N, C-alpha and C positions, 0 to 999 in steps of 0.2 A: 502494501498500498504506500503509499504516495502521499507525503503533507506538504504541508504553502505554510514559512513562516516567513515573519520579515525582522531583517537583522536592525538592533538597536540605534550603534552609533552617531549618526549621522541627522537621526530624527531630530526634528523645533521641538524643545521645550515649551507650551502653551498654554502649562498650571501646574502648580503646585501640586506635587502628591503630598496623602499622608504618609506618617514613617510608620510601618508597624513592627514591632516583635514579637516573631511567631516562637512558641516554645513551644514545648514538652509539654505535656496532660500531668496536672501533678495532683497528688493523691489530696484525699479532702480535711486530715486533719490538720488542724491549723501547725502546731510545729514541725511534723512532717513537711509540711508545705514549705515553712521558712527553713527549714536547712535545703529543703529539695535546691526550693527559689537561688538562697545561698550558694551552693555547689556548681550550678548550671552555670550561672552568673562569674562565681570564681571561674570555671574551665572556659567559657566564651571568651573570659577577655584576655587569660591567656594567650589565645590561639590570637587574640586580636594585636595586644603587642607586640609581640612574636613577629606577627606580619608584617605591621602595618610599615614600620623603616621602609620595605623594599617595596611597598605601593607611591605610584604615583599619578594625580589629573594630568589630561594630557591637553594642549590647547594649541589652538589655530592659531590662533594673536597673541604678540608678545602683554597685551595689555590684559592681564587675565584675568583679571579684578572687573572691567569692564567686559567679558565675554562667556559665553556657553561654555562647558566642556565640551570639548570634544566624543572624548573615551575615558577609558583606565589603560592604564600600563604596570606591569609588575621587573621585580627586576631578578633575574638568575646568571649566576656563573656556568661561561661555557669555555672550556680550555684558560680558565684565568681571564678568559673576557665578562666584562658586563655589561651583558644586553636588557634589551627594556623589550616584556614582550608585549603583544598585543592584538589585537583583529585588522587585516589589510584593510578590514571597513571605514576602520576610526582611521589611520593615517594615508590613503590611495592616494595622496598627492603625495609622489617618488621626491621631488626636486624642490618641494618647502621645506619652511623650515617650522621644527615643533616646538612647543615651550611646554616642558617639565616643573611641576610640583609639587615638590613631597608635602608630609603630614606639617613640618617643619618649616612651611612657609617658605620655601629654600628652590630655587627656579634655576632652569636647566634648559640648554637647547639642547633640542636633537635629531637625529634626521634618520630618513631610511636607508638603511643599508642593507635589506633582504625581504621581501615579499614575495606570498605566494596566495593571490585571490583566491584558487582552486576549495586550500584549506585555512581561508580566511585569518590566514597568520602573518606576524608580519615584524624583523626585531628593527626596533634604533638602537641607536648609539649616542651616549650625551657628550658634550665638548668638556668636561667636567669627570671626575669618576671622584663619586660620593666614597662617604664610606660605610658603606653597608657590607652584607653577606650575601645577601642572595638568597629568592627560595626555594628549596629545595624542590625536587618533581618527584615523585612514583608514579611511574606512564605502567604501572600491571596492572591492567583493565581486568585481570581475574581475580582482584583484589574485589572489585567495586559489586555490592550488592544492593538489592532494591530496599528501600529503608535504610540503607548508611545515612547517617547525619554527615554534611555538608555546608559549606558558609561561601562567600565571598564579602569583599570589600570593593568598595569602587565610591564611584561618584554619579548617581540619580541624582536630573535635576538642579547642577551644581548645589547639591549637600552633599562636601564633598569626603571622601573615608569615613562611609558610611558602613556598619554591617549590615548582612541578610541570614538569615538562615533557613535550613530546609533540610529536605532529606532526597537523594535519589528514585527517583520514580518507575524508570524504565530506562532503557536502552534502548533507542531508535536506530536502524537501516534505513537508507535510502531516503532521504530527506532530500528533497528538492524544493528550492528559493524561489523568491517571485522573479527573482533578477536571471533566474536559470541558473546558481551556483548549486554545484551538486555536495552532498555530505554522506559519505559512508557509513559512516560510525556520528553518534550524538548523544552526549549525556542529556535525559531530563532531569529536570529535578525541580520541587514545589517549590524554590525559590522565585519570593517577589520580584522582580528586575525591570528595570525605566531606563528609556534613556540615559546615557554617560557610566549606564554597567559592563557595557562591552568595552573588551582588551582585559577586563579585570580576572584574577584567581579562582577556581572552584578549587577550594583548602576543604582537605579531610579534617579528620578531631586530632592530627598528631601537625598540623599549620601545613601540612605539604601542599602540591600543587598539585592536582589530579586533570584539571582539564581549565580552559579557557573561555569563559562567559563570551556569549557571542547570538543568542538569538531567543527571541521572544512569539509566543505564539498571538496573533494578535486578536486581540479584544478580550484575552486572557487573563485572569487573576492568578500567579503562583505556578504558570507555565512554562520554564526557561528552559534553553540549550548551552550545553559548553560540548567546544570542540575537545574530544579526551588528550592528556598528557601526552598519548605517542606519538601524537602528532609534530609536538612541541618536538622531540629529539628527533622524529624525520626529519625536518626542516633543519634543526640544529647538524646533523651527518650531512645534507644537501645545501647549508650553508658553507658548510666545511668542503665538499669535493668528496665528500663519501661519495660510498655505494652502498645502499643498502633496500 
C-alpha cells in the first residue's frame, strides 16, 4: 500500500500551536503517582540535557531573531569530523550560507557539503568547530520494536529546542511523498511534530539517534515519520567515497 505524506521543514508557520507534553498513563494512588511523575521527569530531562548541546536551529537568514526557523540539525562525529545532519528539504539551496544557533545562543555559519534528495538527508559543515561531543548513532534497526519510547528535540513554530515524546507505532515500507520522493522505510511514531521539527534527531531512551524526524501525515495529530539511522550511516559511507 502506498501512503502520501507532507514534508514539514519548509512550511510556513501561520499560527502558533499549543505545546503539549504527552507522558505515560500513571497509577491512581497519590504517592505512587508523584513518585512516577518525578522518575519520568528526571529520566526525560537527562535525555534532554545530554542531547541538546549537539542540536541546532537552522535559519536561512542571518537575522535569526527576525526570521522563522527553517528546521533543525544535530551534530555527529564521522571519522573525527563534526557533521551537522539534517533533512535535504530543510537545506535544499546548496550554494546558500545557513545560520545555525545552539541553545546557548551561539551562532555559526554552515554550508552544505553533501546532500541526497532520495534519502532526504544532508550534511553541513560549520565555519567554526564548537566544543561538543556530537550524538551517538544506533543504526541497528532490529532493536526497534513497536511501543518503544522515543523522543525528539526541535524548533516547532520558532519554539526553540522544544522536546516531544511518543512511541514507535509502526515501520512503514514503500512510502511515496506528494513530490514523488520515495522512501524504502520510515519509522512511524506518535510524536506530535510541526514545521521546524524537520531534521531533528529521533532519540531512544539512551539518548542515541535512531532516526531523523522528516515528515508528518497531513491533517493528522500525532502521526509522524523518521528516516532510520541506518540511512545516516549509508550516506556517511557514500560521502566518504566508500562502497556500501
